Legacy VTK file of the C-alpha trace (Angstrom):
# vtk DataFile Version 3.0
C-alpha trace
ASCII
DATASET POLYDATA
POINTS 182 float
17.937 -0.386 10.314
15.276 -0.238 7.649
13.277 2.431 5.853
10.379 1.558 3.554
8.055 3.574 1.362
5.048 1.619 0.129
1.493 1.764 -1.117
-1.182 -0.062 0.888
-4.118 -1.634 -0.908
-7.213 -3.086 0.698
-8.062 -6.691 -0.267
-11.541 -5.572 -1.459
-10.203 -3.082 -3.979
-11.494 -4.073 -7.438
-11.079 -1.892 -10.503
-14.269 -1.393 -12.495
-15.210 0.483 -15.635
-18.629 1.997 -15.889
-18.887 3.593 -19.298
-18.229 2.856 -22.909
-16.425 6.154 -23.590
-12.976 4.772 -22.622
-12.927 6.440 -19.182
-10.282 5.507 -16.692
-11.102 2.535 -14.519
-11.819 3.289 -10.857
-12.075 1.478 -7.556
-15.646 1.675 -6.348
-15.976 2.310 -2.617
-12.396 3.513 -2.058
-12.278 6.439 0.370
-8.518 7.054 0.585
-5.309 6.170 -1.224
-2.733 5.075 1.358
1.040 5.682 1.307
3.217 4.465 4.190
6.664 5.591 5.306
8.113 3.071 7.764
11.319 3.332 9.792
12.489 0.738 12.256
15.254 -1.174 13.935
15.689 -4.889 13.987
17.722 -7.929 14.711
18.777 -10.668 12.298
19.694 -14.250 13.148
21.214 -16.843 10.842
19.451 -20.184 11.194
21.510 -22.165 8.642
24.873 -20.880 7.373
26.092 -21.529 3.834
28.318 -24.553 3.557
29.590 -23.621 0.080
28.873 -21.324 -2.846
25.932 -23.269 -4.195
24.043 -23.613 -0.929
21.284 -21.495 0.646
21.580 -19.448 3.818
18.399 -19.111 5.876
17.890 -16.103 8.143
15.160 -14.710 10.313
14.697 -11.027 11.145
12.603 -9.045 13.618
11.876 -5.325 13.297
9.908 -2.793 15.330
9.367 0.860 14.589
6.949 3.537 13.626
5.318 4.656 10.453
3.696 7.748 9.101
0.707 7.007 6.910
-0.562 9.526 4.376
-4.254 9.150 3.413
-5.230 11.101 0.257
-8.980 11.306 -0.396
-10.113 9.461 -3.503
-11.483 11.693 -6.291
-13.778 10.449 -9.063
-15.252 11.854 -12.277
-18.999 12.357 -12.493
-21.184 13.760 -15.243
-22.878 17.088 -14.618
-25.149 19.171 -16.829
-24.981 22.965 -17.155
-27.991 25.265 -17.577
-28.128 24.533 -21.310
-28.295 20.782 -20.683
-24.766 20.128 -21.987
-23.045 17.300 -20.100
-19.465 17.633 -18.816
-17.234 15.683 -16.456
-16.309 17.064 -13.047
-13.799 15.732 -10.528
-15.338 15.393 -7.047
-14.350 13.793 -3.771
-15.916 10.334 -3.496
-18.847 10.323 -1.078
-20.597 6.941 -0.634
-23.756 8.690 0.591
-24.187 10.539 -2.737
-22.419 8.635 -5.541
-23.499 5.226 -6.734
-21.568 3.029 -9.113
-23.819 4.205 -11.964
-23.091 7.899 -11.345
-19.297 7.530 -11.614
-17.656 7.815 -15.020
-14.022 7.246 -14.021
-11.231 8.053 -11.558
-10.226 11.648 -10.985
-6.786 13.160 -11.546
-4.023 12.056 -9.182
-3.312 15.610 -7.991
-6.885 16.164 -6.789
-6.990 15.832 -3.016
-3.281 16.503 -2.335
-4.220 19.505 -0.173
-6.532 17.291 1.878
-4.005 14.611 2.893
-4.424 13.391 6.481
-1.539 11.898 8.466
-2.017 8.818 10.642
0.919 7.810 12.877
1.306 4.089 13.678
3.555 1.434 15.187
4.644 -1.688 13.384
6.289 -5.042 14.027
7.732 -7.207 11.272
8.900 -10.823 11.307
10.461 -12.402 8.221
12.315 -15.382 6.909
14.849 -14.947 4.078
16.556 -17.451 1.826
19.831 -16.115 0.391
21.116 -17.906 -2.684
23.764 -15.573 -4.186
26.740 -17.359 -5.722
29.302 -14.964 -4.154
29.572 -13.816 -0.519
29.729 -10.073 -1.381
26.440 -10.182 -3.360
22.932 -10.395 -1.991
20.167 -12.309 -3.766
17.374 -13.508 -1.544
13.717 -14.352 -1.354
12.095 -12.905 1.713
8.714 -13.783 3.172
7.096 -12.419 6.259
4.271 -10.792 8.178
3.837 -7.180 9.268
1.524 -5.904 12.002
0.541 -2.230 11.905
-1.287 -0.624 14.822
-3.046 2.736 14.356
-4.216 4.560 17.527
-6.695 6.449 15.291
-8.509 4.100 12.898
-7.471 4.250 9.228
-10.400 4.540 6.748
-9.714 2.881 3.403
-12.975 1.508 2.006
-16.501 2.938 2.345
-18.490 -0.151 3.327
-15.890 -1.454 5.781
-15.205 -0.044 9.213
-11.994 1.966 9.660
-9.224 -0.295 10.896
-6.870 0.097 13.872
-4.958 -3.112 13.246
-3.690 -4.147 9.782
-1.899 -7.423 9.053
0.154 -7.738 5.865
1.632 -10.928 4.420
4.357 -10.440 1.862
6.924 -12.111 -0.390
9.791 -10.070 -1.768
12.951 -10.364 -3.769
16.094 -8.754 -2.275
19.209 -7.987 -4.281
22.296 -5.855 -3.689
25.852 -5.887 -2.457
27.525 -6.350 0.946
30.196 -3.991 2.188
31.277 -5.981 5.257
LINES 1 183
182 0 1 2 3 4 5 6 7 8 9 10 11 12 13 14 15 16 17 18 19 20 21 22 23 24 25 26 27 28 29 30 31 32 33 34 35 36 37 38 39 40 41 42 43 44 45 46 47 48 49 50 51 52 53 54 55 56 57 58 59 60 61 62 63 64 65 66 67 68 69 70 71 72 73 74 75 76 77 78 79 80 81 82 83 84 85 86 87 88 89 90 91 92 93 94 95 96 97 98 99 100 101 102 103 104 105 106 107 108 109 110 111 112 113 114 115 116 117 118 119 120 121 122 123 124 125 126 127 128 129 130 131 132 133 134 135 136 137 138 139 140 141 142 143 144 145 146 147 148 149 150 151 152 153 154 155 156 157 158 159 160 161 162 163 164 165 166 167 168 169 170 171 172 173 174 175 176 177 178 179 180 181
């Protein structure tokens, strides 16, 4: 069994700064911040068992399950002027039709957009290969590498100038550590 909570970033996300007044850097073109909660079941097979304490055990695992994806709209800071001509910053939802890179002064507060979160259910499949190198059999130290396939029945919008995606492929490398109780 596995449960994961993670942040998904699009490969085209690039942080930029647009002003000299030390504003927070922002990601131009980002529509939504994505948080995933995955839960699944899997099977693990040992390819090469450890011969002694100083050897490496190689395993492969397969998981399938579902995930709930939370998409929070991205808010940015823009300059506005009141009736007296005094400029002030305002936090607004990013709209690629209205805002250009020159009109944005920074990223908005994290709490802006929490009431507008949309939920996208999905299915996932995960295949990985792990290399365990812990010196004792009750400890876990491993390097894990793998690929995850996420399928969204309703397309997930992340970036403005890219189409919303139904199928997302993730390559990853991770470090696993812990203790065994069996």
